[in-house]
N, C-alpha and C positions, 0 to 999 in steps of 0.2 A: 762847254757852255751850256749846251742842251740840257745836260744833267742837272746843272743848276737851277734852270728854269722848273724842270720836272719837281724838284724836291722843294723849290722855295715855298714857304708859307704852310707846308704840309707837315704833321707829326709823323714819325715812323709807325708803319702798322705792328700790330702785335706779333705777327710773323716774322718781320724782318729781322736780320741777325743784329743789327745796329741796337736794337731795343732790348734784346735778351740780356739778363742779369747774368754774369759768370759766377758760379759757386766759388766760394774761398776754398783754397787748398787745404786738405785735411793734414793736421799735423802728424807726425810720424807715430805718436803712440794711439792714435784713435783706433786703429785695427787691432792692437791687442787688448785695448780696453772693451771692445765689441767682443772678442773673442771670449774674455773673462766672463762677461755678462753672460753671453749665451751658454757658457759652460755652468754658470749657476742656475740659470733658469731651466736647464735640462737635468740638473740633478734630481733624483728621485727624493720624495718626502719621507723623513724616518717613520718607522712604525708608530711610534708614539704619536706624531701628528695624525696619521691616518687613523688611529683609534680614537682621537679626540674628534675629528671630522665625521666619523661614523656616529660617534654619540650626539653630536649636534644635529644630525640628519634624522635620528630616531624621534619619533613623536614623544612629547613629555608623558611622564606618567600620570594617571589621572591622582587628584589629591584625595587622600584618605579619610580627610575630615568628615 
């Protein structure tokens, strides 16, 4: 009964376990999808893409007009 009087009329503090939201459980396929994404992100760029990026980094040629 003493606990009831302590908590009556008070909302839970942010650090209280009762006020924490529980993250939903991850589906079974989530780890596989993350691994696939990480493998694609870490793939090296093809040489043709690197050449294009190098051309875009170069300053534009002066206009011969």
